[in-house]
NUPA-522634 format. One record per residue (C-alpha): y, z, x; residue in three letters. Coordinates in steps of 0.2 Angstrom, whole numbers, plus 5000, padded with zeros to 4 digits. Layout:
REM residues N
YZXALA;...
This chain:
REM residues 599
536651215475MET;536051265459THR;536251425448PRO;534651535450SER;533951615435ARG;534551805430ALA;533851935439GLY;533351845453ARG;534751815464PRO;533751805480GLY;533051625474ARG;534951555477THR;535151635494ALA;533251565500LEU;533651395494ARG;535351405503LEU;534351475519LEU;533051335517ARG;534351195516SER;535151275531ALA;533751275540LEU;533051095534GLY;534651005539ARG;534751085556SER;532851065563ARG;533451025581PRO;534751175582ALA;533451295574VAL;532051255586LEU;533151285599ARG;533751455592LEU;531851505590LEU;531451455609ALA;532951565615TRP;532551715601SER;530751705608LEU;531551735625LEU;532551865621SER;531151965613ALA;530251985632ALA;530952165634PRO;530252235619ALA;528452175624LEU;528652215641VAL;529552415640ALA;528152505635GLY;526852425647LYS;527952435661ALA;528452615657LEU;526552655655ALA;526152585674LEU;527652665681ALA;527052825675VAL;525152805680ASP;525152725695ARG;526752775703GLY;527552945697PHE;525853035693LEU;525052955708ALA;526653015719HIS;526852845724ARG;528852805721PRO;528852645726GLY;527652545714PRO;528452655700ALA;530152585705ALA;529452425706GLY;528852405688TRP;530552485682LEU;531352345692ALA;530352215683LEU;530752285668PHE;532452285671ALA;532652105677ALA;531652045661VAL;532952145650SER;534352055659ALA;533251885655LEU;533251945637GLY;535051975637ALA;535551805644TRP;534351735630ALA;535151805618SER;536951745623ARG;536151575622GLN;535651595604THR;537451585598TYR;537851415600PRO;536451355591TRP;536651485578LEU;538351395575ALA;537551225574GLU;536451295560VAL;537951385549VAL;539351305551GLU;538751135544PRO;537951235529MET;539751335527ARG;540751155526ASP;539451085512ARG;539651255502LEU;541351245501LEU;541451065497GLY;540451115483GLU;541251255477VAL;542951175477VAL;542351025467SER;541451135455GLY;543051235452MET;544251075451LEU;542851005438HIS;542751155428ARG;544751165426ALA;544951005419VAL;543351025406ALA;544351205400THR;546151115401HIS;546551225416GLY;546651375405ARG;547851495412ALA;546651645412ASP;546851695430GLY;545551585436SER;546651515450GLY;546751705458ALA;544851725456ILE;544451555464ALA;545451625478VAL;544651775480ALA;542851675479ARG;543451555490LEU;544151655504THR;542851805503ARG;541151735497GLN;541051585506VAL;541651665521GLU;540251815516ALA;539051685514VAL;539151605531ARG;539251775542ASP;537851855532THR;536751685534VAL;537051695553ALA;536651875553GLY;535051855543GLN;534651725554LEU;534851835570LEU;534252015563ILE;532651945554VAL;532151855568SER;532452005580HIS;531652115569PHE;530151995568ALA;529851965585LEU;530152165590THR;528752225577ALA;527552095584ILE;527952155601ALA;527952335597VAL;526152325588ILE;525352185601VAL;526052305615GLY;525452475607SER;523652385602ALA;523552335622ALA;524052515628LEU;522952605613ALA;522252515601PRO;522052675590ALA;523752705590ALA;524252515583ALA;523452585566ALA;524652745568LEU;526052615569ILE;525552465558ALA;525252565544GLY;526952675540PRO;527852515546LEU;526952415530LEU;527452555520LEU;529252555524SER;529452365522LEU;528652405505ALA;529852525500ALA;531252405507PHE;530752265496ALA;530452385481ALA;532152445483LEU;532952285483ALA;533252245466PRO;534152395459ALA;535252365474THR;535752195472ALA;536052235454ARG;537352365460ARG;538052235473GLN;538152105460ARG;539152225447GLU;540252265463ALA;540652075465PHE;541052075447ALA;542152225447ALA;543152155462GLU;543451975451GLU;543952075436GLU;545252185446LEU;545952015454ALA;546151945436ARG;546752095427SER;548252115442CYS;548551925442ALA;548751935422ASP;549952085424ALA;550952005439LEU;551251835429ARG;551751915413ALA;552652055422LEU;554352015413ARG;553651995396ASP;552752155398LEU;554352235402VAL;555352145389ALA;554052205376CYS;553852385382GLY;551952345386ALA;552252395403ARG;550952575403GLU;549652485392ALA;549652345407ALA;549652485419GLU;548152565412ARG;547152395410GLU;547452385427VAL;547152555433LEU;545452545422ALA;544952385433ALA;545252475448VAL;544252635442ALA;542852515439ALA;542952445456ASN;542952605465ALA;541452685454GLU;540552505457ALA;540752525475GLY;540152725476ARG;538652675465ALA;538352545478LEU;538452685494ALA;537352805483ARG;535852675485LEU;536252655503ALA;535652825506GLY;533952795503GLY;533752655517ARG;533852805529ARG;532252875522LEU;531452695523ILE;531952695542VAL;531152875544SER;529552805535LEU;529452665546GLY;529952725565ALA;530152915563HIS;528352945553LEU;527352835568PRO;528152935581LEU;527553095573LEU;525853045570LEU;525752975589VAL;526353145595VAL;525053235585LEU;523553125588ALA;524053115608ALA;522953275614PRO;521353175605ALA;521753025611LEU;521953085629VAL;520253165626ARG;519552995624HIS;520152915639GLY;522052865635LEU;523052905649THR;524852995649ALA;525852855654GLY;524852745639ALA;525452875628VAL;527252875637ILE;527252685634GLY;526752695616VAL;528252815613LEU;529352695622ALA;528952565612TYR;529352685594LEU;530952765599THR;531552625611GLY;531152475603THR;530452475584LEU;531552615577GLU;533352515582PRO;532752345576ALA;531952425560LEU;533652535558ARG;534752345560LEU;533552285547LEU;533552395534VAL;535452465536GLN;536152285542GLY;535052145534ALA;534752235520GLY;536552265515ALA;536952095520SER;535552005512TRP;536052075496LEU;537752025499ARG;537251835501LEU;536051855487ALA;537451895475VAL;538751795482ALA;537551635483ALA;537151675466GLU;538951675459ARG;539551525472LEU;537851435464ALA;538851465447ALA;540451415452ALA;539751245459SER;538551185445HIS;538151005446PRO;539450865437VAL;538850765424ASP;537950605433ALA;538850495420THR;540550565424ALA;540150575441ALA;539650365440ALA;541250325434ARG;542150205443PRO;543750225451GLY;545250145463HIS;544550185481GLN;546350175489LEU;547750295483PRO;549550235476PRO;550650145486VAL;552150285482ASP;552450455475GLY;553150405459SER;552550475442PHE;552750445423GLU;552150565408LEU;552350475391SER;552050565376GLY;551150705383VAL;550550865373SER;549750995379PHE;548951165372SER;547751305377TYR;546851285361GLY;546851205343ALA;547751345336ASN;549051375349ALA;550851315351ASP;550951185361PRO;551451205380VAL;552051025380LEU;552350915365ASP;552650725366GLY;553450765383PHE;554250615393ASP;554750595410LEU;554850475426ALA;555350525444VAL;555650405457ARG;554750385474ASP;555650495485GLY;556650595472GLU;556750785472HIS;556250885456LEU;556551075453ALA;555651145438VAL;556451305432VAL;556051415418GLY;555351585413PRO;553651655419SER;552251575407GLY;553351445400ILE;552051305407GLY;552851245423LYS;551051275431SER;550251175417THR;551651035419LEU;551151035439ALA;549351025436ASP;549550885424ILE;550750795435VAL;549250825450ALA;547950755440GLY;547050935441VAL;547150945420VAL;547050815408ALA;548450805393PRO;547750815376GLY;548850675373GLN;549850545379GLY;549850455397LYS;550050515414VAL;550350385429LEU;550450425448LEU;551150265458GLY;550750175441GLY;548850235441ALA;548050345429ALA;547450505439PRO;545750485428ALA;545550295434ASP;545750355454LEU;544150395466ALA;544150575470PRO;544550535488ALA;546050415483ALA;546750565471LEU;546650685484ALA;547550575496ARG;548750535483ALA;549550705480ARG;549550875487VAL;549651025473LEU;549951185483LEU;550151345471PRO;550751525476GLN;548951595482ASP;548751495498SER;547051455504TYR;546651495522VAL;544851505531PHE;544151585545THR;544051455559GLY;545351405571THR;547351365567VAL;546851175570ALA;545451165558GLU;546551245544ASN;547951145548LEU;546950965550ARG;546051015533TRP;546850865523LEU;547250755539ALA;545550775550PRO;546250615563ARG;547950695566ALA;548350705584THR;548850875592ASP;550650805592SER;550650775574ALA;550050945570VAL;551251025579LEU;552750915573ALA;552150975557SER;552051165560ALA;553751155568ARG;554551075554ALA;554151205542VAL;554351345553GLY;552551395558ALA;552851355576GLU;553051555580PRO;551651595570LEU;550451465579LEU;550951545596ARG;550651715591ARG;548851665584LEU;548651575602GLY;548951395599GLY;547951255589LEU;546451335598ALA;546751515592GLY;545751605580HIS;546351615561LEU;545651765550ALA;546351745531PRO;546351955531GLY;547451965546ALA;548851855539LEU;550251905527SER;550451815510PRO;552051715518GLY;551051685535GLU;549651605522ARG;550851505514GLN;551651435529LEU;549851375537ILE;549751285518ALA;551551205519LEU;551151145537ALA;549551075531ARG;550250995517ALA;551650905526HIS;550450845541LEU;549450745525SER;549650585520ASP;550050635502ALA;551650535495ARG;551850665481LEU;551850855486VAL;551950965471VAL;552551155476LEU;552051275463ASP;552951425469GLU;552251395486ALA;553751475495THR;553751615486ARG;553351745498HIS;554651665514LEU;556451715514ASP;557951595509ALA;558251535525ALA;556151485527ALA;556251415511GLU;557751295515LEU;556951235530ARG;555151215521VAL;556251115509GLU;557151005520ARG;555750965530ALA;554850905515PHE;556350795510ARG;556350715526SER;554450645525ARG;554250505514PRO;553850515494GLY;554150635481THR;554450825480VAL;554050925465VAL;554551115466THR;554151235454ILE;555251385457THR;555951545450HIS;557551545464ARG;559251455460PRO;559251385478GLY;557951235477PRO;558651185459ALA;560551175467ARG;559851055481ARG;558750945469ALA;559250785464ASP;558750825447ARG;558250995438VAL;556851015424LEU;557451165412LEU;555951225404LEU;556551365392ASP;555251365376GLY;556251245366SER;556751075369ARG;556451035390PRO;558150985398ARG;558450865413LEU;559850845424GLY;560850875437THR;561251055443HIS;562951035440ALA;562650945422GLY;561451085417LEU;562751225422LEU;564051145411ALA;563051115396GLY;561551225395THR;561851425394PRO;559951455396ALA;560051365413TYR;561751475419ARG;560751635413HIS;559151585426LEU;560351535440THR;561551685437GLY;562951585434SER;563751625419PRO;565451545422ASP;565451365414PRO;566851325426ASP;565951335441ALA;565051155435ALA;565450995439ALA;565850865425THR;564250885412PRO;562850765416ASP;562250665400PRO;560550685403ASP;560750895401ALA;560950865381ALA;559150835380GLY;557450775389THR;557150605391ARG;556250485404PRO;557150455421ALA;557350275420ALA;556650205437THR;558150085446PRO;
């Protein structure tokens, strides 16, 4: 997907539709065949009613009248059955498209994060919003567009053909206003698209503002800037609400379009009926034409304008924004060869690593050295905004350091092929990503070949088994919006536990769980092969870790929990243990940061 030019968001959506249809031609042909059959009632409705009136009721012959009506009922049942058959083939078109789009967006977001050195500007929250809402919006609206547009097109053709067969003069009274309403619908689309684009931007700005405020909450309170932050967030809330109201005002114009295309032809046919009857048109034919308008065309046009209109605009704007997020990667960078096999263990080493968020900014890490053995549990603690998440991103190979060297299992992340790097480590942020689909699809995302028993074992290990039972097991449907933040974290933790990654980095990944659930998750990951790095604000994981890394803005300190308690006041403050006598013998590593020697 490539970004569309400004002002033409529909181009990206059209490319997306063409791609989806072009790559699934057999499914599209079967979908079209069933759609044609489902439109049969629209073609038969007016003719059957006209014959029932003229040859039945007006001729005082209830038998033939009942027969024509029974024929229409049978055709309606056939059309309903055909409509049911369209959905499996619709899924064959849109689900592969959703998977391709998700892969493109994830790739684009990761490459952008590396290119911008992982700026801490709330982009993580925006990425989650984009993935969970806009990708799903594209999937849902593409499916809706294919159904609604095909249904309207076939219905409109059936109405005009059926009306022309009953009363050729009435067909012109229908076709003219219908074409005018479609032209008005197309003319209103650019303004509505602009409003929809503004609504998406306001939604993302609100997510960014809330993420910034929550991440810096401690510092805002300490600096007395809480009211200023509240005003900024409330301004984003107000802008988001105003964008929604502006979009709703334009939606009122779509009702007038329905009146123009369906109600005006109805009025014209009623006014012209006496003249049509004088020229030989039967009463049954007039009733049949009115039936085409009220029972067939009006519902189809209303669905197109109010349903497809809104969903098309949402698709157009969402596709445009996702295209910008998944822009193509530089060909020379993408062609760089890499090791195809992941490292054999979960050890990692940082040597002389420095990183800052700008040329004039103070470094977050400066000449930082750290070595962690395979199978070790390292806890990273420190106040908000000190650089813990930046360290996690560097360890996972998501962000490249400005200076220094990073090795994962002895290999530099830049030298690993993307697939090998993905199998080597798992990074779980506190904003857990789940997508609409089955429970099994979500859990197998990192291990698509895992057996059911392995999936259930990982869910049981992290404490997600009760959640799986509530969702209906592995085949149960999972909707992101129906889950609490803690439940989404359990799904993501079970997914990471199931993966083959030997290095697991948990960046506040248990923040929404209680202490007992957090302990169970910690034990689950300690019991699997590999290394665990836990970024946390809670003292529990630090007490249980093999070693603890304290980042407090001065000199990073590395040691055991007992050693840091004895020799580091800042660590005692963070863990709520002011009494140095509560610690054991001081750890020599607590005096400062040095590479942990690998035995």
